[in-house]
VEXFI-42650 format. One record per residue (C-alpha): x, y, z; residue number from 0. Coordinates in steps of 0.001 Angstrom, whole numbers, padded with zeros to 6 digits. Layout:
N
{site {X, Y, Z}, NUM}
...
END
This chain:
532
{site {-000007, 000112, 000211}, 0}
{site {001613, 003468, -001044}, 1}
{site {001701, 005566, 001711}, 2}
{site {002836, 004741, 005605}, 3}
{site {000617, 004639, 008289}, 4}
{site {001330, 007306, 010648}, 5}
{site {000435, 008065, 014376}, 6}
{site {-001416, 011279, 013705}, 7}
{site {-003038, 010126, 010834}, 8}
{site {-006592, 010025, 011392}, 9}
{site {-010014, 007880, 009864}, 10}
{site {-012772, 009704, 008033}, 11}
{site {-015245, 008636, 005787}, 12}
{site {-019178, 007374, 006469}, 13}
{site {-020392, 005330, 009362}, 14}
{site {-020901, 002046, 006852}, 15}
{site {-020862, -000787, 008502}, 16}
{site {-019343, -004068, 007249}, 17}
{site {-015771, -004906, 006171}, 18}
{site {-013803, -001882, 005775}, 19}
{site {-010599, -001752, 003681}, 20}
{site {-008377, 001160, 003479}, 21}
{site {-007226, 003679, 000816}, 22}
{site {-005365, 006772, 000261}, 23}
{site {-005360, 008525, -003477}, 24}
{site {-004240, 009099, -007240}, 25}
{site {-002160, 010950, -009764}, 26}
{site {-002722, 009461, -013431}, 27}
{site {-005768, 011039, -014320}, 28}
{site {-005826, 012952, -018100}, 29}
{site {-004029, 016257, -017416}, 30}
{site {-006228, 019114, -016474}, 31}
{site {-004479, 022431, -016073}, 32}
{site {-004776, 024483, -012784}, 33}
{site {-006487, 027508, -013613}, 34}
{site {-003780, 029697, -011196}, 35}
{site {-001142, 028029, -013539}, 36}
{site {000462, 026815, -009965}, 37}
{site {003705, 024575, -010688}, 38}
{site {004201, 021961, -008066}, 39}
{site {007609, 020745, -006697}, 40}
{site {006902, 018090, -005079}, 41}
{site {005536, 014524, -006496}, 42}
{site {004944, 010380, -005038}, 43}
{site {008202, 009352, -005588}, 44}
{site {009210, 012407, -002956}, 45}
{site {008225, 009966, 000164}, 46}
{site {004488, 012399, 000387}, 47}
{site {002278, 010585, 003218}, 48}
{site {-001312, 010629, 002582}, 49}
{site {-004243, 009943, 004942}, 50}
{site {-005917, 006684, 005883}, 51}
{site {-009767, 006828, 004362}, 52}
{site {-012009, 004367, 005079}, 53}
{site {-014430, 002435, 002466}, 54}
{site {-016608, 000313, 002916}, 55}
{site {-016747, -002135, 000018}, 56}
{site {-020191, -003354, 001313}, 57}
{site {-022239, -000124, 001735}, 58}
{site {-025226, 001110, -000422}, 59}
{site {-023225, 004074, -000931}, 60}
{site {-021073, 003805, -004314}, 61}
{site {-017633, 003621, -003968}, 62}
{site {-017046, 006864, -005946}, 63}
{site {-018850, 008888, -003212}, 64}
{site {-017388, 007155, -000432}, 65}
{site {-013647, 007954, -002136}, 66}
{site {-015461, 011491, -003011}, 67}
{site {-016024, 012141, 000778}, 68}
{site {-013788, 011229, 002330}, 69}
{site {-010715, 012851, 000660}, 70}
{site {-012551, 016278, 000768}, 71}
{site {-012450, 015734, 004590}, 72}
{site {-009249, 015167, 004306}, 73}
{site {-008796, 018379, 003081}, 74}
{site {-010791, 020138, 004874}, 75}
{site {-009209, 018845, 008146}, 76}
{site {-005943, 019943, 007061}, 77}
{site {-004515, 016088, 007102}, 78}
{site {-003874, 016413, 003301}, 79}
{site {-001328, 019934, 002676}, 80}
{site {-002079, 022375, 000095}, 81}
{site {000271, 021163, -002774}, 82}
{site {000652, 017725, -001151}, 83}
{site {001125, 014635, -003910}, 84}
{site {-001500, 011894, -004166}, 85}
{site {-001477, 008410, -005372}, 86}
{site {-001977, 006893, -008213}, 87}
{site {-005795, 005867, -009157}, 88}
{site {-004387, 002636, -010504}, 89}
{site {-002442, 001858, -007637}, 90}
{site {-005204, 002627, -005001}, 91}
{site {-007514, 000454, -007526}, 92}
{site {-005163, -002212, -006924}, 93}
{site {-005609, -002146, -003014}, 94}
{site {-009096, -002074, -002960}, 95}
{site {-009458, -004378, -006006}, 96}
{site {-011766, -002842, -007647}, 97}
{site {-011674, -001441, -011112}, 98}
{site {-010321, 001939, -011722}, 99}
{site {-013774, 003416, -012752}, 100}
{site {-014941, 004383, -009329}, 101}
{site {-011651, 006011, -008665}, 102}
{site {-011361, 007784, -011594}, 103}
{site {-015247, 009195, -010991}, 104}
{site {-014251, 010670, -007595}, 105}
{site {-010977, 012536, -009011}, 106}
{site {-012660, 014018, -011265}, 107}
{site {-015298, 015164, -008896}, 108}
{site {-012310, 016286, -006685}, 109}
{site {-010807, 017675, -009685}, 110}
{site {-013945, 020336, -010991}, 111}
{site {-014668, 021070, -007688}, 112}
{site {-010878, 022546, -007107}, 113}
{site {-009806, 020324, -004553}, 114}
{site {-007315, 018570, -006692}, 115}
{site {-005276, 020271, -009012}, 116}
{site {-002967, 018032, -012160}, 117}
{site {000375, 018966, -013959}, 118}
{site {001421, 017040, -017210}, 119}
{site {003976, 014556, -016275}, 120}
{site {003951, 015302, -012254}, 121}
{site {000997, 014267, -011058}, 122}
{site {-002104, 014947, -009094}, 123}
{site {-002354, 017123, -005826}, 124}
{site {-003696, 018649, -003588}, 125}
{site {-005279, 022557, -004629}, 126}
{site {-003069, 025186, -003564}, 127}
{site {-005863, 027413, -004379}, 128}
{site {-008664, 026328, -002019}, 129}
{site {-011269, 028967, -001352}, 130}
{site {-011036, 030018, 002638}, 131}
{site {-014592, 029611, 003026}, 132}
{site {-013441, 025600, 002156}, 133}
{site {-011271, 025493, 005178}, 134}
{site {-013259, 026048, 007997}, 135}
{site {-015067, 022799, 008564}, 136}
{site {-014727, 022016, 012223}, 137}
{site {-013910, 018280, 013541}, 138}
{site {-017266, 016923, 015575}, 139}
{site {-016612, 016553, 019295}, 140}
{site {-016906, 013120, 020186}, 141}
{site {-020581, 011773, 021588}, 142}
{site {-019290, 009956, 024517}, 143}
{site {-020186, 012764, 027230}, 144}
{site {-020182, 012542, 030949}, 145}
{site {-023563, 013709, 032847}, 146}
{site {-021794, 016716, 033700}, 147}
{site {-020764, 017772, 030634}, 148}
{site {-017281, 017118, 030812}, 149}
{site {-015489, 014183, 029449}, 150}
{site {-015257, 011344, 032033}, 151}
{site {-011517, 012263, 033056}, 152}
{site {-009774, 010943, 036265}, 153}
{site {-011000, 013396, 038829}, 154}
{site {-007085, 014493, 039528}, 155}
{site {-006690, 015701, 036353}, 156}
{site {-009408, 018883, 037473}, 157}
{site {-007279, 019499, 040269}, 158}
{site {-004187, 020642, 038490}, 159}
{site {-004064, 023922, 036565}, 160}
{site {-003944, 024514, 033213}, 161}
{site {-001075, 025215, 031513}, 162}
{site {-000392, 028723, 030107}, 163}
{site {002627, 029910, 028278}, 164}
{site {002873, 032927, 030195}, 165}
{site {004329, 036238, 029062}, 166}
{site {007977, 035900, 031151}, 167}
{site {008371, 032362, 029663}, 168}
{site {008114, 033666, 026075}, 169}
{site {009856, 036448, 026359}, 170}
{site {013566, 036785, 025861}, 171}
{site {015655, 039546, 027824}, 172}
{site {015848, 041674, 031021}, 173}
{site {014643, 040127, 034048}, 174}
{site {013607, 036399, 032510}, 175}
{site {014305, 033782, 035560}, 176}
{site {014855, 030508, 033729}, 177}
{site {017611, 032346, 031066}, 178}
{site {021123, 031794, 031628}, 179}
{site {024128, 033618, 029898}, 180}
{site {023298, 031325, 026616}, 181}
{site {025873, 033992, 024704}, 182}
{site {028645, 032724, 027180}, 183}
{site {028128, 028920, 026235}, 184}
{site {031526, 027184, 025438}, 185}
{site {029488, 026245, 021701}, 186}
{site {032962, 025017, 020227}, 187}
{site {033873, 022840, 022236}, 188}
{site {030002, 021156, 023094}, 189}
{site {029333, 021066, 018677}, 190}
{site {032801, 019120, 018510}, 191}
{site {031784, 016247, 021316}, 192}
{site {028316, 016601, 019698}, 193}
{site {029937, 016048, 016096}, 194}
{site {031985, 013220, 017885}, 195}
{site {029594, 010989, 019582}, 196}
{site {026794, 011630, 016119}, 197}
{site {029616, 010489, 013507}, 198}
{site {030881, 007695, 015663}, 199}
{site {028149, 006346, 018355}, 200}
{site {029122, 003662, 021001}, 201}
{site {027655, 000463, 020618}, 202}
{site {026411, 001042, 023714}, 203}
{site {025155, 004620, 022974}, 204}
{site {023008, 002933, 020322}, 205}
{site {021308, -000174, 021833}, 206}
{site {022097, -000407, 025770}, 207}
{site {018843, -000185, 027653}, 208}
{site {019471, 001205, 031298}, 209}
{site {016539, 003008, 033108}, 210}
{site {019179, 004435, 035352}, 211}
{site {021156, 005963, 032008}, 212}
{site {024902, 005598, 030729}, 213}
{site {027072, 004602, 032984}, 214}
{site {029589, 007107, 031463}, 215}
{site {027690, 010015, 032363}, 216}
{site {026448, 008759, 035945}, 217}
{site {030074, 008413, 037430}, 218}
{site {030677, 011819, 035903}, 219}
{site {027725, 013106, 037714}, 220}
{site {028522, 011274, 040849}, 221}
{site {032331, 012425, 040985}, 222}
{site {030714, 016024, 040446}, 223}
{site {028180, 015947, 042999}, 224}
{site {030639, 014367, 045618}, 225}
{site {033304, 017112, 045100}, 226}
{site {030837, 019877, 044845}, 227}
{site {027832, 018815, 046986}, 228}
{site {028923, 016946, 049372}, 229}
{site {026236, 014263, 048442}, 230}
{site {026945, 010474, 049481}, 231}
{site {025759, 008707, 046243}, 232}
{site {027576, 005616, 044578}, 233}
{site {026857, 005806, 040370}, 234}
{site {024440, 002849, 041184}, 235}
{site {022446, 005333, 042642}, 236}
{site {022249, 007790, 040183}, 237}
{site {019248, 007856, 037637}, 238}
{site {019315, 010405, 034663}, 239}
{site {016446, 012004, 034204}, 240}
{site {014762, 014442, 031744}, 241}
{site {015024, 017493, 034517}, 242}
{site {013537, 018523, 037862}, 243}
{site {010015, 017410, 036710}, 244}
{site {010200, 013881, 036191}, 245}
{site {012673, 013186, 038993}, 246}
{site {009891, 014210, 041142}, 247}
{site {007579, 012859, 039741}, 248}
{site {009532, 009242, 039597}, 249}
{site {009534, 010130, 043140}, 250}
{site {006281, 010477, 044004}, 251}
{site {005107, 007158, 042207}, 252}
{site {007274, 005512, 043960}, 253}
{site {006629, 006719, 047808}, 254}
{site {003027, 008304, 047761}, 255}
{site {000071, 006901, 047868}, 256}
{site {-003669, 008958, 047196}, 257}
{site {-003932, 011437, 049815}, 258}
{site {-000576, 011271, 051372}, 259}
{site {000357, 014606, 052742}, 260}
{site {003335, 016264, 052302}, 261}
{site {004641, 019121, 053361}, 262}
{site {006049, 021871, 050586}, 263}
{site {007139, 025222, 051155}, 264}
{site {004828, 028629, 051006}, 265}
{site {005996, 030150, 048880}, 266}
{site {007126, 027480, 046580}, 267}
{site {007537, 025988, 043381}, 268}
{site {003999, 025763, 041178}, 269}
{site {005361, 023255, 039067}, 270}
{site {006545, 020742, 041969}, 271}
{site {002703, 021553, 043558}, 272}
{site {001153, 020535, 039644}, 273}
{site {003775, 017004, 040016}, 274}
{site {002469, 016432, 043512}, 275}
{site {-001644, 017268, 042895}, 276}
{site {-001249, 014652, 040071}, 277}
{site {000524, 012206, 042037}, 278}
{site {-002860, 012724, 044242}, 279}
{site {-000746, 013812, 047016}, 280}
{site {-002305, 016211, 050433}, 281}
{site {-000441, 019362, 050254}, 282}
{site {000224, 020899, 053440}, 283}
{site {001590, 024436, 052676}, 284}
{site {004270, 025249, 055724}, 285}
{site {005844, 029267, 055728}, 286}
{site {009371, 029410, 054261}, 287}
{site {010996, 032827, 056350}, 288}
{site {014956, 033466, 056264}, 289}
{site {015956, 030063, 057220}, 290}
{site {014118, 028160, 054928}, 291}
{site {011031, 025804, 055992}, 292}
{site {009672, 026255, 059575}, 293}
{site {010238, 022784, 060214}, 294}
{site {008773, 022873, 064127}, 295}
{site {005842, 024965, 062959}, 296}
{site {005224, 022477, 060034}, 297}
{site {005294, 019598, 062698}, 298}
{site {002868, 021160, 065466}, 299}
{site {000494, 022341, 063048}, 300}
{site {000175, 019100, 060414}, 301}
{site {001418, 016196, 062359}, 302}
{site {002552, 013530, 060447}, 303}
{site {003071, 013942, 056791}, 304}
{site {004731, 011329, 054537}, 305}
{site {006769, 013513, 052554}, 306}
{site {008767, 016992, 052631}, 307}
{site {009742, 018592, 049505}, 308}
{site {012249, 021827, 050285}, 309}
{site {014609, 023786, 048355}, 310}
{site {017395, 024042, 051448}, 311}
{site {020261, 025124, 048742}, 312}
{site {018551, 028121, 047443}, 313}
{site {014440, 028467, 048224}, 314}
{site {012459, 029561, 045271}, 315}
{site {011263, 031782, 045014}, 316}
{site {012215, 033905, 047910}, 317}
{site {015894, 032580, 048102}, 318}
{site {016963, 031481, 051478}, 319}
{site {018957, 029223, 052498}, 320}
{site {018030, 026777, 054889}, 321}
{site {020174, 026880, 058668}, 322}
{site {021722, 024149, 059876}, 323}
{site {019068, 023660, 062770}, 324}
{site {016714, 023405, 060980}, 325}
{site {018473, 020757, 058248}, 326}
{site {019169, 018527, 061277}, 327}
{site {015449, 019439, 062481}, 328}
{site {014004, 017812, 059422}, 329}
{site {016583, 014873, 059380}, 330}
{site {015652, 014087, 063040}, 331}
{site {011796, 014408, 061850}, 332}
{site {012093, 011962, 059246}, 333}
{site {013826, 009572, 061127}, 334}
{site {011337, 009219, 064071}, 335}
{site {008355, 009269, 061740}, 336}
{site {009243, 007019, 058906}, 337}
{site {009105, 010055, 056645}, 338}
{site {010558, 011079, 053501}, 339}
{site {012615, 014471, 052453}, 340}
{site {012984, 014935, 049015}, 341}
{site {016060, 017585, 048284}, 342}
{site {015180, 020037, 045015}, 343}
{site {019064, 021439, 044875}, 344}
{site {018044, 023819, 042977}, 345}
{site {020419, 026958, 041954}, 346}
{site {022985, 025201, 043824}, 347}
{site {026022, 025653, 041557}, 348}
{site {026525, 030036, 042353}, 349}
{site {026723, 031559, 046257}, 350}
{site {028179, 034425, 046386}, 351}
{site {028955, 035995, 049533}, 352}
{site {030076, 032420, 050673}, 353}
{site {031198, 029590, 049672}, 354}
{site {028862, 026433, 048148}, 355}
{site {026627, 025117, 050763}, 356}
{site {026804, 021481, 051214}, 357}
{site {023281, 019627, 050134}, 358}
{site {021240, 018495, 052829}, 359}
{site {021756, 014707, 051632}, 360}
{site {025384, 014832, 052617}, 361}
{site {024114, 015054, 056281}, 362}
{site {021937, 012171, 055936}, 363}
{site {022806, 009193, 057829}, 364}
{site {019739, 006878, 057551}, 365}
{site {018976, 007378, 053658}, 366}
{site {015822, 009349, 054421}, 367}
{site {016684, 012019, 051494}, 368}
{site {016084, 011525, 047880}, 369}
{site {018011, 013984, 046088}, 370}
{site {017694, 015780, 042883}, 371}
{site {018858, 018565, 040361}, 372}
{site {019131, 019646, 036631}, 373}
{site {021729, 020987, 034442}, 374}
{site {019070, 023411, 033131}, 375}
{site {020738, 026870, 034571}, 376}
{site {024517, 025594, 034427}, 377}
{site {024008, 024652, 030867}, 378}
{site {020336, 025369, 029201}, 379}
{site {016624, 024602, 029717}, 380}
{site {016476, 022530, 026672}, 381}
{site {019155, 020428, 027340}, 382}
{site {016085, 018614, 029600}, 383}
{site {018864, 016159, 031456}, 384}
{site {019083, 016041, 035598}, 385}
{site {019596, 013479, 037714}, 386}
{site {018174, 011599, 040689}, 387}
{site {020536, 010922, 043528}, 388}
{site {018175, 007023, 045311}, 389}
{site {018867, 005218, 048672}, 390}
{site {020184, 002254, 047555}, 391}
{site {017634, 000101, 048853}, 392}
{site {015095, 001988, 047148}, 393}
{site {016903, 001443, 043557}, 394}
{site {015109, -001627, 042325}, 395}
{site {011711, 000366, 042705}, 396}
{site {013157, 003240, 041522}, 397}
{site {014104, 001719, 037921}, 398}
{site {011096, -000659, 037437}, 399}
{site {008758, 002695, 038055}, 400}
{site {011591, 004250, 035547}, 401}
{site {011114, 001067, 032949}, 402}
{site {007067, 001455, 033612}, 403}
{site {007030, 005064, 032101}, 404}
{site {009362, 005361, 029506}, 405}
{site {011562, 002646, 029717}, 406}
{site {015685, 004545, 029557}, 407}
{site {016537, 008319, 028863}, 408}
{site {018005, 009076, 025308}, 409}
{site {021411, 008740, 025198}, 410}
{site {023505, 010929, 022858}, 411}
{site {023491, 014102, 025081}, 412}
{site {024412, 011647, 027947}, 413}
{site {027555, 010905, 026593}, 414}
{site {028119, 014439, 025111}, 415}
{site {028378, 015690, 028858}, 416}
{site {030380, 012812, 030496}, 417}
{site {032990, 013803, 028348}, 418}
{site {032005, 017779, 028454}, 419}
{site {032642, 016982, 032451}, 420}
{site {035328, 014403, 032298}, 421}
{site {037377, 016620, 030310}, 422}
{site {036914, 019690, 032628}, 423}
{site {035127, 021852, 030227}, 424}
{site {031847, 021772, 032862}, 425}
{site {034148, 022853, 035745}, 426}
{site {035634, 026030, 033606}, 427}
{site {032276, 027145, 032535}, 428}
{site {030250, 026647, 035871}, 429}
{site {033221, 029100, 037314}, 430}
{site {033144, 031603, 034747}, 431}
{site {029888, 031999, 034970}, 432}
{site {029973, 032323, 038720}, 433}
{site {031792, 035161, 038129}, 434}
{site {029644, 037128, 035359}, 435}
{site {026571, 036122, 037807}, 436}
{site {028319, 037942, 040669}, 437}
{site {028770, 041293, 038606}, 438}
{site {025091, 041246, 037424}, 439}
{site {023750, 040605, 040792}, 440}
{site {025527, 043160, 042464}, 441}
{site {024856, 045888, 039332}, 442}
{site {021055, 044115, 039889}, 443}
{site {020970, 045282, 043529}, 444}
{site {022761, 048666, 043608}, 445}
{site {020399, 049321, 040624}, 446}
{site {017557, 048590, 042684}, 447}
{site {018494, 050248, 045992}, 448}
{site {019252, 053506, 043946}, 449}
{site {016216, 053285, 041897}, 450}
{site {013394, 051863, 044159}, 451}
{site {014772, 051269, 047256}, 452}
{site {011752, 052910, 049268}, 453}
{site {009492, 050886, 047076}, 454}
{site {010472, 047774, 048082}, 455}
{site {012311, 045243, 050021}, 456}
{site {014999, 042613, 048686}, 457}
{site {015517, 038764, 049021}, 458}
{site {017773, 036422, 048205}, 459}
{site {020619, 038256, 047050}, 460}
{site {022872, 036102, 048057}, 461}
{site {022936, 033209, 045620}, 462}
{site {021128, 031889, 042799}, 463}
{site {019864, 033202, 039670}, 464}
{site {017552, 035769, 041031}, 465}
{site {016209, 037946, 043244}, 466}
{site {012862, 038318, 044555}, 467}
{site {011626, 042012, 045819}, 468}
{site {007969, 042099, 047328}, 469}
{site {006406, 045168, 046976}, 470}
{site {005138, 047778, 050141}, 471}
{site {002819, 050377, 048169}, 472}
{site {000110, 047270, 048089}, 473}
{site {000565, 047192, 044000}, 474}
{site {-001297, 043808, 042278}, 475}
{site {001617, 041836, 040713}, 476}
{site {000112, 040102, 037986}, 477}
{site {-001053, 043578, 036835}, 478}
{site {002464, 044893, 036431}, 479}
{site {003587, 041548, 035269}, 480}
{site {001448, 042034, 032417}, 481}
{site {002445, 045776, 031979}, 482}
{site {006104, 045087, 032253}, 483}
{site {005736, 042477, 029249}, 484}
{site {004626, 045201, 026745}, 485}
{site {007514, 046622, 027548}, 486}
{site {009642, 043578, 026712}, 487}
{site {010684, 043068, 030799}, 488}
{site {010204, 039710, 031608}, 489}
{site {009397, 039921, 035588}, 490}
{site {007838, 036917, 037149}, 491}
{site {004855, 037553, 040003}, 492}
{site {005518, 036183, 042958}, 493}
{site {001951, 036163, 044399}, 494}
{site {000981, 032912, 042247}, 495}
{site {003786, 030614, 044234}, 496}
{site {001447, 031079, 047475}, 497}
{site {-001906, 028450, 047740}, 498}
{site {-003097, 030236, 050856}, 499}
{site {-004767, 033134, 052048}, 500}
{site {-001778, 035301, 052741}, 501}
{site {-000399, 035806, 050146}, 502}
{site {002816, 038651, 049279}, 503}
{site {002559, 040714, 046332}, 504}
{site {006372, 040969, 044350}, 505}
{site {008038, 040423, 041432}, 506}
{site {010833, 037814, 040692}, 507}
{site {013339, 039187, 038358}, 508}
{site {016336, 037121, 036706}, 509}
{site {019525, 038852, 035761}, 510}
{site {021593, 035690, 033929}, 511}
{site {020563, 036884, 030195}, 512}
{site {021115, 040754, 030563}, 513}
{site {024540, 042172, 030410}, 514}
{site {025863, 044178, 033542}, 515}
{site {025572, 047429, 031491}, 516}
{site {021461, 047248, 030308}, 517}
{site {020404, 046118, 033654}, 518}
{site {020257, 049738, 035464}, 519}
{site {018280, 050976, 032464}, 520}
{site {015944, 047692, 032680}, 521}
{site {015441, 048414, 036483}, 522}
{site {014300, 052054, 035296}, 523}
{site {012254, 051060, 033220}, 524}
{site {010590, 048954, 035838}, 525}
{site {010442, 052048, 038348}, 526}
{site {008633, 053755, 035937}, 527}
{site {005672, 051359, 035594}, 528}
{site {006185, 050956, 039484}, 529}
{site {004878, 054924, 039643}, 530}
{site {002650, 055095, 037282}, 531}
END
């Protein structure tokens, strides 16, 4: 049969019963000039994929009408693109084991109505000059609708707020929270490593299936974590994941039952809360102050919980670092109650007024901490590579869950990163970025104090790649964010990071992607918005 059956293909046709033949459509009709004299560059030999059309050979409706209706709807719904080649009538007739006459009749009608066009010697194509009013057919909604008017989906799917590509995530420039200094990345080194592994891949990288990931890469990650983050681990405890979200998702699937209580930071990371909600967890918001999560208060207010999700090195969004006393409180609570600590080592590589703070996991002597991090900020977000450090006795369960989800992670960039780290490029890049971000942070703090110091309070300036300002004027941070986006200032509002009633208004300002000489001017523009 001509064409391949694609995942996105849909069946279109009339609801007739009985046996069905699948078919696709033709290019050897008598030549008819396209009235717009459009020249087509493609042909059926170019590998064009046509949609599958269902035809019922025993229906009372003639075959030529079934073929006509099937292809007409495929064109109107966009399953066939303007200018796309269609198979020949001879091949189609052979496939459905009928004479060519019904096929020729269907093609002739499609040609006469302008859905098809032909060029001598090249075949038949979907017309590129279809009237716009013909392209307005809307797909029919499924008829299996629940009594409430909604399709019968899992209840927890409605607990997750719709994902919105907010302005601050779409824009590029001043104050973007998720934007490192891309222009400083060593692309030549990186591209040479990618080229090397693409041209001469190892058999392991092409074939080996391991839910934990590439062994070479896990060894490199293990060395880095033990050296730079004081993490207690071996390579066989590390799982490679596609970022922090997947790390938390796998962890929640293994450790949490529906309605399990989980301490979460307040304010906190919205994406973390979405993952936990999707897992059916019962979220228990715990206030965060300058020393991190209020552990003692959480125990008093909420009693027992199954787990606590924390960002002790650099809390998002307020930027605080969990104090040593609270880290020990949290570890004691986990050990005494049989609970788990899930540590997100957010923004762990960049600290400006002291040496990097060791991980919470490094203090754990009872294997109660699941630790994860990502290369998104250190390198670039679309890399989608992170790591999960699992207690030894849980590795088998985590691996089984990973295999159930997607078997194993892609290997190419793991092999590239293994070389990037083992050859010293990663360490040099981190040191270079730490100096660069320290300068940009200093300029941002000075500019904020100079231009808007009386209007706001600055939080979390000691580490990471963002600072948070809380507004003292009672302004609405979501409204300010929208106005700022119109001025190409990509601030993030603070208030959506709260889940309770005590909400603070503020703005989260990233400084990773903005050159130091442009920061003061951007702060002045933000000041004008705040005072307008």
